[in-house]
N, C-alpha and C positions, 0 to 999 in steps of 0.2 A: 537430446539437444544440449550441447556443451557451451553454456554462456560464461563469459568472464565479467568481472565487476571492477570498474575503475572509480575509486573514490576521488572526489575533487573538493577543493577548498571553497566552501560557499561564502566565506568572508572576503574573497577576492572579487573586486568589481568586474574584472574582465571575464567573459564567459570562456569556459574550457572549449577547446576545439571540438566541434561536432554537436554541442548541446543545442544551440538555437537552430541549427540546420535540421536536427531531428524534429524539433517542435514545428518547424515550418513545413516539413515534408510528410509528417505522419498523422495528419488530421488531429493534432493535439491542441487543446484550448490555449489561448495566449497566456493564461495564468501560469504556465510553465516557463515562460521566457526568463532568461537568466537574471535580468534586473529585479524581477519579482522574487526569485529564489534568494538573491543576494540581500534584498531588503528584509526578507523573512528571517534569514539567519542572523542578521545584525553583525556586530563586530566582535562577538565573543568566539574566539577560536575554540573548537572542540565542543560547542553547544549543539551542533547539528551535523547530520550526515547527508551529503549529496553524492549521488553515484550515477554513473552511466553503465548500462548493461550492453555488452558487445557480443555479437555472434561473428567471430573472426574480427576483422577490422571495422565492421559496420556497427553503428549504434542502433540497438534494437529496443531500448527502454531507458527510463529515468526513474530514480527513486529519491525521495526526500524524507528525512526523519528528524524530529527533534530528539535530543537526548535528555531524558527526564528521570526523576526518581533519585533516591540516595546514591551519590557517587555516579550519577548518570548511567544507571544500569539498565534503563529501558529505552529502546529505540521506538519512538512513537511515529509511525509512518503516516503522513498526512500531506495532502496537496498544499503546496506553498501559497497558493493564491485563492483557494476556495475550500470551505469546509464541506461542500457538497460532493467533492470528487475524491477518488482514491489518491494515495501518495505514491503509488507505483503505476506508471503509465507506460503502455506498450503501443505498437502501431495500431491505429484506429482510435485509440484514446478514450473509448467509451465502454463502460460496462454494458452488457447486452440489453438490460431493461431500459437503459437510456438511449438506445440506438434503434428507434423504430424504422429507420430506413434500411437497416441491415448492412451498412457500409463499413462499420467498425468492428470492434471485438477482437481480442487477441487470440482467442482459442484457448482451451484448457491446457493443452500441452505446453504452449509458450508461457502461460501464466505460472504453471507449476514449476517449470524450469527457472523462471525469473525469481520466484520466491526461494527456491532451493539455492540458487546461486548467490542471492543477496545474503541469506542467512549464513551460508558457508563463509562468505567473505567477512561478515561481521564477527563470526566466531574466531576467524583467523587474525583479523587486524584490529578488532576492538574488543579485547578480551574482557573488559569490565562489563560489557553488555550481557545481561542474562536472559532478556526476553525481548520480543518484538511485538508491538501492537499495530495492527492494520486497521485504519479507520475507513469508513465509507465503503464497506464491502457489501455488494448487492447480491441478490438471490442467485443470479446465474453464476457468480464467482465464488459464492460461499463454500460449496463443497470442495473446491480446489484449495482455498486458502485455509479453511478450518481443518487442521490435522487431528489425529487421534487424541492428542493430549492438549488440545486448545481449550481456552475459555472463550465463550461467545456471548456477547451482550447486545441487546437491541438498542440501536441509536435512534435519534430523532429522524423522522421521515424527511425525504427530499421531495419537493414538489416538481411535477413534470407536466408540461402541456404537450399533448400529442395532437399534432396538426392533421385533422381529417376533414378540413373544410376547403371548399373551392374559392371562398371569398370571405372577407371580414364580416359582411352582413350575414352570411350563413352562420358564421361563428356566433354572432350576437343572438341570432334567432334560436340557438341551442341553449342559451342561458335561461334561468328562471325569469319570469316576467318582471319581478321586482328588481332583480339584479340588472337585467337588460336596461330597464328604465333608469335605474340609478347610475349605471355606467355612462349612458348617453348624457345624463344630466351633469355628471362630474366633468366630462370632456367639454361640454358647453360652458361650464363655469370657468374652466381654464382659458378657453378661447376668448371669453368676454372679460376676463380680468383686466382692468385698466392698467396700462403701463407695464404689462408683462410680455416679455419676448420668450417664446418657446421654440425648441427645435429638437429634431431627432436625427442622428447621423454621426459620422466620424467627428472626433473632437478637434476641430480646426482651430488653430491658434492657441492651443493649450487651455489650461484651466487654473483658477485660483485655488491651489491645492490646500493652502492654509484654511481658507473659507470652507472648502469641501470637507476637510477633516473636522472642523468645528460643527458643521451641519450633521455629518454622519455620526459623530460621537453623541450629539444630543438626541438624534433620532433613535440610535441604538438604546440609549438609556430609557427613552419613552416606551419602547416596545419590549424591553426585557421583562418578562413576567415570571421567570423561574429563578430561584436562588441556587439550585443545584441540579445537575451540574451547571456551573457558570458558563454562559455563552462565550465562545472565543471571539474576541473583537479584533478586527484588523488594526495593526499599528499605523501610525501616520506615515512612516516610510513605505509600508506596503501599499497603502492607498495611492501614494504619490507614484509609485512604480506601476501600479495597475492602470492609472490614468494615462500612462505614456506608452503602453505596449501596443504593437500593431494589432489591428482587429478590434479596436474599441468602438462601440456604438453607444452614444450617450443621449439620454433624454435630459435636456438642459433647459433650465428656467431661470431667467434673470430679469431684474427690473430694467426699465429703459435706460437708466444711468449706469448699468453694468453690474449692480449688486446681485451676486448669485444667491438664489433662494431655494433652488432644488437641483439635484444632479443624480441621475442613475446611470451607472456604468454597466454595460453588457459586453460580452465578448463573442465575436462572430465565430462561426464554425461552418464547414461545408454542409453539415447535416443538422446539428442541434446547437444553437447559441446558448450561452450560459449567462445567467443574471449575476451581476456583481454587486458592489456596495452601493448603497442609496443613502442620501441625506437630504432633508428639506427643512426649511424654517417652520417651526410650530405655528399653526394658524392662531393659537392663543397668544402668540407673540408677534402677530402681524403678517404671518406667512399666508400665501394664497391657499385656498381650500381645493382639494381634489387632485393634488399633484401626484400622489402615489397611484391613484387609479388611472390618471391620464398617462403616466409613463408605462403602465402595463398595457393600456390600449395601444400605445405606439409600438412597443416591442412585439406584441401579438399581431397587430396589423402588418407590421413589416415581415414577420416570420411567415404569415399566411400568404402574403402577396409575393414574397420572394421564393416560395416553394420549399421552405425549410421543413424538416420532418417534425420539429417540435422546439420547445424551449425548456431548459432546465432552470427552474425558478428559485432554487435555494430552500432554506429551512425555516425562514421567518414568516410570520403571519399566515400560517398554513390554512386556517379556516377561510380567511378572506380570499386567498388564492384559489381555493377549491370552488368558491362561489364564482370565480372568474373562468372556470373551466380547467384548472390544473387538477392533477391527481396526486395522491400521496403514494410515494414509492418507499417501501421499507429498506433499511440498510442496517448493517451490523458492525460492531467492533470485534475483532478477533485477536486474542492474546495468545501468542505462541512462545513457549519456553524453549530456550536454546539449550541443547544437551551439552 
């Protein structure tokens, strides 16, 4: 398979021809929409690589990489809008272990051709780059991405909810007795909170992005328990872009007067929606209790009742998510030296 690579300038706000069309047509999560790529790259030219893979004139894949290290000699391939997903996306958009419905998956031949084409183009056009790091490589793709001279390191697991339930009540019945009772109690707390408006669905009328960023930053600081490696936190422009892409499903909580006290952004997908950023006012500072549990109840209920095959839950609060029925899915980082 003879793929070609077209590098594009991620600092330009206008999407290159074919980029968003591929995202819309190839079952790719909305975190790949060009405004998110542009917000991730920022304004520093030469700090990132964005590329379209082509099979003839047709776009057949996308790649995003940060240039890191001394003199930007490392291409760090990572998804622009989610640390849970790979930074090289092909038709289907999903690694095999995250694709319980079996509708996605690029196949090993296409993945191998994409890796080879991208690295050949980097060697040819970005001569300073000496190595490529691929993040979020899952078990089914690891033998293809990890070459003979690669370094492979275990990353933090990604949580995955596999939908095997005919109804939300059957899902609840599968939880432990204490977690089932606690989850129902948390949802009732939110329902009965005086002066709280809650909803789940498309983000109609936009969102107070500045407030959301403040809530998300504070929430991230509360939940970050490790010093190394430091967690990658989304920037304010990234969250703003993510809140505006097509396919956003939001669990939204606001006081009657309009003050935003909680917002969870999720990204729809034909098979497996993807959880995005979350922020909520700390209950110790006057925020309602139970919002995090309530938003998981809403996204899981929606996924079950809409017949989705699962939900990709991200890397945070893994133990709590597993109590809610998610499973840990291992993933790796693969470092390949360019000859």
